[in-house]
C-alpha positions as CSV (number, residue, x, y, z in Angstrom):
1,M,-103.8,67.0,3.7
2,P,-106.5,65.9,6.1
3,P,-110.0,67.1,5.4
4,N,-111.3,70.4,6.8
5,T,-112.7,69.6,10.2
6,N,-115.5,72.3,9.9
7,D,-117.1,70.1,7.3
8,P,-119.4,67.4,9.0
9,L,-118.7,65.1,6.0
10,A,-115.0,65.6,6.5
11,E,-115.3,64.9,10.2
12,A,-117.1,61.7,9.4
13,L,-114.4,60.6,7.0
14,E,-111.7,61.4,9.6
15,A,-113.5,59.4,12.2
16,S,-113.6,56.4,9.9
17,T,-109.9,56.6,9.1
18,D,-107.8,53.6,10.1
19,W,-105.1,55.6,11.9
20,H,-103.1,52.5,12.8
21,A,-102.9,51.6,9.2
22,Q,-101.8,55.1,8.3
23,E,-99.1,54.9,11.0
24,L,-97.8,51.6,9.6
25,L,-97.8,53.0,6.1
26,L,-95.9,56.1,7.2
27,M,-93.2,54.0,9.0
28,R,-93.0,51.6,6.0
29,E,-92.5,54.5,3.6
30,V,-89.9,56.2,5.8
31,M,-87.9,52.9,6.1
32,K,-88.0,52.6,2.3
33,L,-86.6,56.1,2.1
34,V,-83.8,55.2,4.5
35,G,-83.1,52.0,2.5
36,R,-82.8,54.0,-0.7
37,S,-80.7,56.8,0.6
38,L,-78.9,57.7,3.9
39,A,-78.7,61.4,2.8
40,P,-80.6,63.2,5.7
41,A,-81.7,66.1,3.5
42,F,-83.7,63.7,1.2
43,V,-85.1,61.4,3.9
44,L,-86.1,64.2,6.4
45,R,-87.9,66.2,3.8
46,E,-89.9,63.3,2.7
47,M,-90.6,62.3,6.3
48,L,-92.2,65.7,6.9
49,H,-94.2,65.3,3.7
50,L,-95.6,61.9,4.9
51,M,-96.4,63.3,8.3
52,S,-98.7,65.9,6.6
53,E,-100.2,63.6,4.0
54,L,-100.9,60.5,6.2
55,L,-101.4,62.0,9.8
56,G,-102.4,65.6,9.2
57,L,-99.4,67.0,11.1
58,N,-98.9,70.1,8.9
59,R,-96.2,72.6,8.3
60,G,-93.6,70.3,9.7
61,R,-90.0,71.6,10.0
62,M,-86.6,70.5,11.2
63,V,-84.9,73.2,13.1
64,L,-81.1,72.4,13.5
65,A,-78.5,74.2,15.5
66,D,-75.9,76.4,13.7
67,D,-72.2,76.6,14.5
68,A,-70.4,80.0,14.8
69,N,-69.9,80.0,11.0
70,G,-73.6,79.6,10.2
71,G,-73.2,76.0,9.0
72,P,-74.6,72.8,10.4
73,L,-73.5,71.9,13.9
74,K,-70.4,69.7,13.9
75,E,-70.1,69.1,17.7
76,T,-72.5,68.0,20.4
77,R,-71.5,70.6,23.0
78,T,-74.2,73.2,23.5
79,A,-72.3,75.8,25.5
80,S,-71.1,77.7,22.4
81,I,-74.4,77.3,20.4
82,R,-76.4,80.5,20.0
83,H,-78.7,80.1,17.0
84,A,-80.8,77.5,15.2
85,S,-82.6,77.7,11.9
86,I,-85.0,75.7,9.8
87,R,-83.1,73.3,7.5
88,H,-85.9,71.0,6.3
89,A,-89.6,71.8,5.9
90,Y,-92.9,70.8,4.2
91,G,-95.8,73.2,3.7
92,L,-93.7,76.3,4.3
93,T,-92.7,78.8,1.6
94,A,-89.1,79.8,1.0
95,G,-89.6,83.1,2.8
96,Q,-91.2,81.4,5.8
97,V,-88.3,79.0,6.0
98,A,-85.8,81.8,5.8
99,S,-87.5,83.6,8.7
100,G,-87.3,80.5,10.9
101,V,-84.1,81.5,12.9
102,Y,-84.2,81.2,16.7
103,R,-81.8,82.2,19.5
104,W,-81.2,79.6,22.2
105,G,-84.1,79.8,24.6
106,E,-86.2,82.1,22.4
107,G,-89.9,81.1,22.0
108,I,-91.2,77.6,22.2
109,T,-88.6,76.2,19.7
110,G,-85.7,77.9,21.4
111,R,-86.9,76.6,24.8
112,V,-86.9,73.0,23.5
113,L,-83.4,73.5,22.2
114,Q,-82.3,74.9,25.5
115,T,-83.9,72.4,27.8
116,G,-84.1,69.3,25.7
117,L,-87.7,68.7,26.8
118,P,-90.7,68.3,24.4
119,A,-93.3,71.1,24.3
120,I,-97.0,70.8,23.5
121,V,-99.0,74.0,22.9
122,Q,-102.7,73.2,22.9
123,D,-103.6,76.6,21.5
124,V,-101.0,78.9,19.9
125,D,-103.3,81.9,20.4
126,A,-103.3,81.4,24.2
127,E,-99.5,80.9,24.5
128,P,-97.5,84.1,25.0
129,L,-94.2,82.4,24.2
130,F,-95.4,81.4,20.8
131,L,-93.8,83.8,18.3
132,F,-95.7,83.2,15.0
133,R,-92.2,83.8,13.4
134,C,-92.6,81.5,10.4
135,V,-96.3,81.6,9.7
136,P,-98.4,84.6,10.8
137,R,-101.7,83.8,12.5
138,S,-103.6,85.1,9.5
139,Q,-102.2,82.4,7.4
140,L,-103.2,79.5,9.8
141,P,-106.6,77.8,9.8
142,P,-109.3,79.6,11.7
143,Q,-109.8,76.7,14.1
144,T,-107.8,76.1,17.3
145,V,-104.2,75.3,16.2
146,A,-101.9,73.2,18.4
147,F,-98.1,73.2,18.1
148,I,-95.9,70.2,18.9
149,A,-92.1,70.4,19.3
150,L,-89.8,67.5,20.2
151,P,-86.0,67.6,20.7
152,I,-83.7,65.9,18.3
153,E,-80.7,64.5,20.0
154,V,-77.2,63.3,19.0
155,N,-74.9,61.7,21.6
156,G,-77.2,62.8,24.4
157,A,-77.1,66.5,23.4
158,T,-80.0,68.4,21.8
159,I,-79.0,69.6,18.3
160,G,-82.4,70.3,16.8
161,V,-86.2,70.3,17.0
162,L,-88.9,68.4,15.1
163,A,-92.0,70.6,15.1
164,C,-95.4,70.7,13.4
165,H,-98.9,72.3,13.6
166,R,-102.0,70.2,14.5
167,I,-105.7,71.0,14.4
168,R,-106.8,70.4,18.0
169,S,-110.4,69.4,17.3
170,R,-109.5,66.0,15.7
171,Q,-110.8,62.5,16.2
172,R,-107.2,61.2,16.5
173,H,-105.7,61.1,20.0
174,L,-102.8,63.5,20.7
175,N,-100.8,60.8,22.5
176,D,-100.9,58.8,19.2
177,D,-99.3,61.7,17.3
178,L,-96.7,62.2,20.1
179,A,-95.7,58.5,19.9
180,V,-95.2,58.7,16.2
181,L,-93.3,62.0,16.4
182,R,-91.0,60.6,19.1
183,I,-90.0,57.7,16.8
184,L,-89.4,60.1,13.9
185,A,-87.4,62.5,16.0
186,T,-85.2,59.6,17.2
187,L,-84.7,58.5,13.6
188,A,-83.9,62.0,12.5
189,G,-81.2,62.2,15.3
190,Q,-79.7,58.9,14.1
191,L,-79.6,60.0,10.5
192,L,-77.9,63.3,11.5
193,Q,-75.4,61.5,13.7
194,L,-74.6,59.2,10.8
195,E,-74.1,62.2,8.6
196,Q,-71.7,63.7,11.1
197,L,-69.8,60.4,11.4
198,V,-69.5,60.1,7.6
199,A,-68.4,63.8,7.3
200,E,-65.8,63.3,10.1
201,E,-64.5,60.0,8.5
202,T,-64.4,61.8,5.1
203,R,-62.4,64.7,6.7
204,Q,-60.0,62.3,8.4
205,L,-59.6,60.3,5.2
206,E,-58.9,63.5,3.2
207,E,-56.3,64.5,5.8
208,R,-54.7,61.0,5.7
209,N,-54.6,61.1,1.9
210,A,-53.0,64.6,1.9
211,A,-50.5,63.4,4.5
212,L,-49.8,60.3,2.4
213,A,-49.4,62.4,-0.7
214,R,-46.9,64.5,1.1
215,A,-45.1,61.4,2.4
216,L,-45.1,59.9,-1.1
217,D,-43.6,63.1,-2.5
218,T,-41.0,63.1,0.2
219,S,-40.2,59.5,-0.3
220,T,-40.0,59.6,-4.1
221,A,-38.0,62.8,-3.9
222,R,-35.6,61.1,-1.5
223,Y,-34.9,58.5,-4.0
224,G,-34.8,60.8,-7.0
225,L,-38.0,59.1,-8.4
226,I,-40.6,61.2,-10.2
227,G,-44.3,60.4,-10.1
228,R,-47.2,59.1,-8.0
229,S,-48.7,56.5,-10.3
230,P,-50.0,53.3,-8.6
231,A,-47.6,51.1,-10.6
232,L,-44.6,53.2,-9.4
233,L,-45.8,53.3,-5.8
234,Q,-46.4,49.6,-5.8
235,A,-42.8,48.9,-6.9
236,L,-41.5,51.5,-4.4
237,G,-43.6,49.9,-1.6
238,E,-42.1,46.4,-2.4
239,L,-38.6,48.0,-2.4
240,E,-39.0,49.6,1.0
241,R,-40.5,46.4,2.5
242,V,-37.3,44.5,1.7
243,S,-34.8,47.2,2.0
244,Q,-33.8,46.4,5.6
245,S,-33.1,42.8,4.8
246,Q,-29.8,41.5,3.3
247,A,-31.6,39.5,0.6
248,T,-30.6,39.9,-3.1
249,V,-33.0,42.1,-5.1
250,L,-33.5,41.4,-8.8
251,L,-34.9,44.3,-10.7
252,L,-36.9,43.2,-13.8
253,G,-38.4,45.3,-16.6
254,E,-37.8,46.9,-19.9
255,S,-34.7,48.9,-20.7
256,G,-35.0,52.6,-19.7
257,T,-37.4,52.1,-16.8
258,G,-34.9,53.5,-14.2
259,K,-33.3,50.4,-12.8
260,E,-30.3,52.3,-11.5
261,L,-32.5,54.8,-9.6
262,F,-34.3,51.9,-8.0
263,A,-31.1,50.1,-7.1
264,R,-29.8,53.3,-5.5
265,A,-33.2,53.5,-3.6
266,V,-32.7,50.0,-2.2
267,H,-29.3,51.2,-0.9
268,L,-30.6,54.5,0.5
269,A,-33.5,52.8,2.3
270,S,-31.3,50.1,3.8
271,G,-29.0,50.2,6.9
272,R,-26.1,50.4,4.4
273,H,-27.0,53.9,3.1
274,D,-23.8,55.4,4.6
275,Q,-21.6,52.8,3.0
276,P,-20.4,52.6,-0.7
277,F,-22.8,52.1,-3.6
278,I,-21.0,50.6,-6.6
279,K,-22.7,50.3,-10.0
280,V,-21.4,48.0,-12.7
281,N,-22.7,47.7,-16.2
282,C,-22.0,44.1,-17.2
283,S,-22.7,44.8,-20.9
284,A,-19.9,47.3,-21.1
285,I,-17.1,45.0,-19.7
286,P,-15.2,42.8,-22.2
287,E,-15.4,39.1,-21.4
288,T,-11.6,38.9,-20.7
289,L,-11.8,41.6,-18.1
290,F,-14.8,40.5,-16.1
291,E,-12.8,38.7,-13.4
292,S,-10.3,41.5,-12.8
293,E,-13.0,44.2,-12.8
294,L,-15.3,42.4,-10.3
295,F,-12.8,40.7,-8.1
296,G,-9.6,42.7,-8.6
297,Y,-6.1,41.5,-9.2
298,E,-2.7,41.1,-7.6
299,R,0.5,42.7,-8.7
300,G,2.0,40.7,-11.6
301,A,-1.3,38.8,-12.3
302,F,-0.9,39.8,-16.0
303,T,1.3,41.9,-18.2
304,G,0.9,45.5,-17.1
305,A,-0.4,44.7,-13.6
306,N,2.3,46.7,-11.9
307,T,0.2,47.2,-8.7
308,A,-2.6,45.3,-7.0
309,R,-6.1,46.6,-7.5
310,A,-9.3,46.0,-5.5
311,G,-12.2,44.9,-7.6
312,W,-15.7,46.3,-7.5
313,F,-16.8,43.8,-4.8
314,E,-14.1,44.8,-2.5
315,Q,-14.8,48.5,-3.1
316,A,-18.4,47.9,-2.2
317,N,-17.6,46.1,1.1
318,G,-20.1,47.1,3.7
319,G,-22.4,48.6,1.1
320,T,-24.3,47.7,-2.0
321,I,-23.2,46.6,-5.4
322,F,-25.5,47.0,-8.4
323,L,-24.9,44.6,-11.3
324,D,-26.8,46.0,-14.3
325,E,-27.5,43.8,-17.3
326,I,-26.4,40.7,-15.3
327,G,-27.7,38.5,-18.1
328,E,-24.5,39.5,-20.0
329,L,-22.2,37.7,-17.6
330,P,-20.3,34.8,-19.2
331,L,-21.0,31.4,-17.8
332,A,-17.5,31.1,-16.3
333,M,-18.0,34.3,-14.3
334,Q,-21.5,33.2,-13.2
335,S,-20.0,30.4,-11.2
336,K,-17.5,32.7,-9.5
337,L,-20.2,35.2,-8.7
338,L,-22.4,32.5,-7.2
339,R,-19.5,31.4,-4.9
340,T,-18.9,35.0,-3.7
341,L,-22.6,35.4,-3.0
342,Q,-23.0,32.1,-1.1
343,E,-19.7,32.2,0.9
344,G,-19.1,36.0,1.2
345,T,-15.5,35.5,0.0
346,L,-13.5,36.2,-3.2
347,V,-10.0,35.6,-4.5
348,R,-8.3,38.3,-6.6
349,L,-7.0,37.4,-10.0
350,G,-3.5,36.1,-9.5
351,G,-4.0,35.8,-5.8
352,T,-4.2,32.8,-3.5
353,R,-5.9,34.0,-0.3
354,E,-9.6,34.5,0.3
355,L,-10.9,37.9,1.2
356,K,-14.1,38.3,3.2
357,V,-16.6,40.8,1.8
358,N,-19.9,41.9,3.1
359,V,-21.9,43.2,0.2
360,R,-25.6,43.5,-0.6
361,L,-26.3,42.6,-4.2
362,V,-28.9,44.3,-6.4
363,A,-29.0,43.0,-9.9
364,A,-31.0,44.1,-12.9
365,T,-31.9,42.7,-16.3
366,N,-34.4,43.2,-19.1
367,R,-33.9,39.6,-20.2
368,D,-36.1,36.7,-19.3
369,L,-33.6,34.9,-17.2
370,A,-35.8,31.8,-16.8
371,R,-35.7,31.4,-20.6
372,E,-32.0,32.0,-20.6
373,V,-31.6,29.2,-18.1
374,Q,-33.6,26.9,-20.4
375,A,-31.4,27.8,-23.3
376,G,-28.3,27.0,-21.3
377,R,-27.0,30.6,-21.3
378,F,-27.5,31.2,-17.6
379,R,-26.8,29.0,-14.6
380,Q,-29.9,27.7,-12.9
381,D,-28.4,27.9,-9.4
382,L,-27.3,31.5,-9.9
383,Y,-30.8,32.3,-11.2
384,Y,-32.4,30.9,-8.0
385,R,-29.8,32.8,-5.9
386,L,-30.7,36.1,-7.7
387,N,-34.4,35.6,-7.8
388,V,-35.0,35.8,-4.0
389,I,-36.8,39.1,-4.2
390,P,-37.8,40.0,-7.8
391,I,-39.3,43.5,-8.3
392,R,-40.8,44.3,-11.7
393,L,-40.4,47.9,-12.6
394,P,-43.3,49.4,-14.6
395,S,-42.9,50.6,-18.1
396,L,-43.8,54.2,-18.9
397,R,-46.9,52.9,-20.7
398,E,-48.1,51.7,-17.2
399,R,-47.3,55.1,-15.7
400,R,-49.1,57.5,-18.0
401,E,-50.1,59.7,-15.1
402,D,-46.4,60.3,-14.4
403,I,-45.5,61.5,-17.9
404,R,-46.4,65.1,-17.2
405,A,-44.3,65.3,-14.1
406,L,-41.4,63.5,-15.8
407,A,-41.6,65.8,-18.8
408,L,-41.5,68.9,-16.6
409,H,-38.5,67.5,-14.7
410,F,-36.6,66.8,-17.9
411,V,-37.5,70.2,-19.3
412,N,-36.3,72.0,-16.2
413,R,-33.1,70.0,-16.1
414,A,-32.3,70.6,-19.8
415,N,-33.1,74.3,-19.5
416,Q,-30.6,74.6,-16.6
417,A,-28.0,72.5,-18.3
418,H,-28.2,74.4,-21.7
419,E,-29.2,77.8,-20.4
420,R,-32.5,77.8,-22.3
421,N,-36.1,78.8,-21.4
422,V,-38.2,76.3,-23.2
423,H,-41.6,75.2,-21.9
424,L,-44.3,72.9,-23.3
425,A,-47.8,74.0,-24.2
426,P,-50.7,72.0,-22.7
427,E,-51.5,70.4,-26.0
428,A,-47.9,69.3,-26.4
429,M,-47.9,67.8,-22.9
430,A,-51.1,65.9,-23.9
431,R,-49.4,64.6,-27.0
432,L,-46.6,63.2,-24.9
433,E,-49.1,61.4,-22.7
434,T,-50.6,59.6,-25.6
435,H,-47.3,58.2,-26.9
436,D,-46.4,54.6,-26.1
437,W,-42.7,55.3,-25.2
438,P,-41.1,51.9,-26.2
439,G,-37.8,53.4,-24.9
440,N,-39.5,54.3,-21.6
441,I,-38.1,57.1,-19.3
442,R,-34.8,57.2,-21.1
443,E,-36.5,57.8,-24.4
444,L,-38.7,60.6,-22.9
445,G,-35.6,62.2,-21.4
446,N,-33.6,62.1,-24.6
447,L,-36.5,63.5,-26.6
448,I,-36.9,66.4,-24.2
449,E,-33.2,67.2,-24.2
450,R,-33.2,67.1,-28.0
451,L,-36.2,69.3,-28.1
452,V,-34.8,71.9,-25.7
453,L,-31.6,72.1,-27.8
454,L,-33.1,72.3,-31.2
455,T,-36.4,74.0,-31.0
456,D,-36.7,77.5,-32.4
457,H,-39.3,78.7,-30.0
458,T,-39.5,79.0,-26.2
459,R,-43.1,77.7,-26.2
460,V,-43.4,74.3,-27.9
461,T,-46.8,73.5,-29.3
462,A,-48.1,70.1,-30.3
463,V,-47.4,70.8,-34.0
464,A,-43.8,71.9,-33.2
465,L,-43.3,68.8,-31.0
466,E,-44.2,66.4,-33.8
467,R,-40.9,66.8,-35.7
468,F,-39.1,65.6,-32.6
469,M,-41.3,62.6,-32.0
470,P,-40.1,59.2,-33.2
471,E,-41.0,58.5,-36.8
472,S,-42.0,54.9,-36.2
473,L,-42.8,52.8,-33.1
474,T,-41.8,49.6,-34.8
475,P,-38.4,48.4,-33.5
476,L,-35.6,47.9,-36.1
477,P,-35.0,44.3,-37.1
478,A,-31.8,42.6,-36.0
479,A,-30.9,42.0,-39.7
480,E,-28.7,44.5,-41.4
481,P,-30.5,47.3,-43.2
482,P,-29.5,48.3,-46.7
483,P,-26.0,49.7,-46.9
484,G,-25.6,53.4,-46.5
485,R,-29.1,53.9,-45.0
486,P,-28.8,55.6,-41.6
487,L,-31.2,55.0,-38.8
488,P,-34.2,57.4,-38.8
489,A,-33.8,60.2,-36.4
490,G,-35.4,59.5,-33.0
491,T,-36.1,55.8,-33.8
492,V,-35.9,53.6,-30.7
493,R,-33.5,50.7,-31.1
494,E,-34.8,47.3,-30.2
495,Y,-33.0,45.5,-27.4
496,L,-30.4,43.2,-29.1
497,S,-28.5,40.5,-27.2
498,A,-24.7,40.4,-27.4
499,R,-25.1,37.4,-29.8
500,S,-27.4,39.2,-32.2
501,H,-24.9,39.3,-35.0
502,S,-22.5,36.6,-36.2
503,P,-18.8,37.3,-36.5
504,Q,-19.1,37.1,-40.2
505,A,-21.8,39.8,-40.3
506,L,-19.6,42.1,-38.2
507,Q,-16.6,41.5,-40.4
508,D,-18.7,42.0,-43.6
509,A,-20.0,45.3,-42.3
510,L,-16.4,46.5,-41.5
511,L,-15.2,45.5,-45.0
512,R,-18.1,47.2,-46.6
513,H,-17.3,50.5,-44.8
514,Q,-13.5,50.3,-45.2
515,G,-13.0,49.6,-41.4
516,N,-15.1,52.6,-40.2
517,Q,-16.7,51.2,-37.1
518,T,-19.2,54.0,-36.7
519,Q,-20.6,53.5,-40.1
520,A,-20.5,49.7,-39.8
521,A,-22.4,49.9,-36.5
522,Q,-25.0,52.2,-38.0
523,S,-25.5,49.9,-40.9
524,L,-26.3,47.0,-38.4
525,G,-28.6,49.1,-36.2
526,L,-26.1,49.1,-33.4
527,T,-24.4,51.8,-31.3
528,L,-20.7,52.1,-31.6
529,R,-20.3,50.7,-28.0
530,Q,-22.5,47.7,-28.9
531,F,-20.6,47.1,-32.1
532,G,-17.2,47.3,-30.3
533,Y,-18.4,44.9,-27.6
534,R,-19.5,42.4,-30.2
535,L,-16.2,42.7,-32.0
536,R,-14.4,41.9,-28.8
537,K,-16.6,38.9,-28.0
538,A,-16.1,37.6,-31.5
539,G,-12.3,38.0,-31.2
540,L,-12.1,40.4,-34.1
541,R,-10.0,43.5,-34.3
């Protein structure tokens, strides 16, 4: 605070003050504050502090207009503004700040708000419009006190007032104080305008995010996909960008990641969504039946072919065909598939004429097809034809934020299917989120269904959940386990290629279990379907 001007020594000290240096110091410190923080509350409060300490402009305050709800003004129109209140101050008590509320046009402060013109009161005691609302006259210095009030503008409209008290009998010129205060009022307006712009941008961003979230929910629900994780949305975004093209899409990723749902999403997002969607699991078709299944056959093509039959490609004409586990295609069929994809024609088994087909292909595999090409098990030209638009589907480990939504979906579905009323406790849900899920979404869905069917309680706790969780996360080896030892309940089977067991191993397992294929399959860590498929490929009965 400046020295008391009733004291001759103080007056002498004030006269010797280098006011220009003080002004420069004030501006430098204010700019430092702006550089450290653009938050107006912090900068404006410290600005008022520096005005008092360096220039003797005391009891500074920022009076800002209120909107109808009593909050800070959000618009620059003044027609609807009725009140303003002190928002930032230095040298005023909390009670004095609270009493600083003005109607538009009321007192000196209200008049500045109304007219947008500065006001200089040389002597507050001689000015009938001066209200003494914040600080009673008894609490002011006994000398002549002046009052300065300057408008704060944003976009050409007055939204506030920068005001302070000044001892009139000073060695410093009034015009010098006014020049500094004008600069500070302009800076205050810019900071408040920036705050409004940031608040508006934030509001619009929140609205856009909310709209995007609604759109994402609508989009994922449209395709039957559950979740909002970045990994899922990235794959979905790639899918939608290519859906309108006719290019082949190759879905890559681990088993159980939802490839069929994504293939159907490609179809639904395309212009073919009203046409057939045909799904074919290549790993479930015996090698001798591939051609007739995919391309159909004519009457008399083989024993028992009493009528002609259209294959899957013909049935998908105009629409989309999804070839799952395409890595299981025999080499002979790979060349025929390549010809159909390149030329858009096919010949039925036993037929002689070419049939035109217009089909969009979506293929899927959990194999590394590039490695299969190097090993000579997959045609390189077909690989290049399929790999036009590869989309990698994320594993559930990459979508942990989706586990809760997926679990709730599976619980609801299982409850409806089995007429149960099971729900998961929060700690049980948290336990699901920490699991690695090597079997991905399929494993999670199977576990939830097993839990709903077998649990003894409607509310499943984390402790109760543990008995349903897989006992081991280590995949079973391809080698045969000891005879008679069944697979542990809930163990996730490792992906095994169709050539994982030799014909001799298959035959030995059958002999050991007296021809019981179910027991033989279990002893090799295979499902009955996998075991039967390997028997057919090996030519065994």
